[in-house]
N, C-alpha and C positions, 0 to 999 in steps of 0.2 A: 567395368563392363558387368553386367547383371547376369542373369539366364534367364530366358524367356520361356520353360515351360521344359521338354525335353527336344525343342528342334532349335531353339532361336538362341538369341543373346542379345542386350540392348546396348547397343552403341546410344548415349544423349538421348535423345528419341526416335532415334532408327533400328527398327527392327532387323537384325541380320537372322535371316532363315535357310537353316539346311535342307535344299529337299532329295530327294530322289524323282525323276520323270515318268510318265510312262505316255509317252508317244502313242496314236491311233486307239486309244480307247472310246470308248461307244458315244462317252461325253465329260465331260469339266468339270471333276470332284475331290476332294479331299479322300486318299481311302484309305488312310489310316498309316501308324507307325512301318516304317520298314528302319528297324536300328535306328540309330542314334538320328532320321529323315525322316522327315515328312515324306510321305509319297500322295504324289499327282498323277491322277488321270488328266490327259488332254486331249481333245476330238482334234489332233492334227498331227498331218505326219512331221516324222523327223528329216524333212528334208528343207534347205534352205531356208535354215531358222524359223521356219514356222512353229513348231513347239516348239519355241524360246518368246516369238510375240506372243502365240496362244498364253505362256505360265508366266508371261509380265498383264498382259490384259486380264488374266483370271484372278489373277494376284491381287490386282488393283480394284477390283473390284469387289473379291471378300475383304478385303484390308482398309476399303471406303474412300482410294486416295486416289487421283488420276495416274495415269499409266508411268508419267511423266518422274513421277515420284519411285518407280520401283525398277532399282538396278540389278543387270545380272552381272553379280559380281565376281563370279568363277563358274566353268563348266559349261562354256557355250559346244562344244561339242562332245558332251560326256550327259549320262541319264542322271547323275550326282553333281545338283547344282550348290549356289549359294546364291540368293537373292536379300538384297538391302531393299525395307520400304521403309521411305524416310514421314516420321509423322505419323502412324494410320492413325485413324479418326472410329476402328474399332477392330475388334479381337477375334474372328471366329471360333464359338465352341467349336467345332468340325475339326478345326485346325490344333487342336490341343494345344493351343499356346497361352500359358498359364502368366498373370504379373500383369501390371504397367510398368509404363518407362520408367525410370527412377525420376 
């Protein structure tokens, strides 16, 4: 396992990304660092899994993969979440993710 910037690690071709989610934001966006996590602002309420679904869709679009390749690994009912992104086709600069898969 190798690091992928301050917020993630590579496990083979999968990026495991630690995030802090802020639901109810004006728009979906990367908001920078939150400790050792990447902060995401999401324009969805924290109700009935809507923020989780929006986070998956946002990350899929940002990393150039279908939603089926983004998995919520941990934190379904928490602001602190861990996502796995299988074989991302791009690494957005806004996400501050450095490096590429080993």
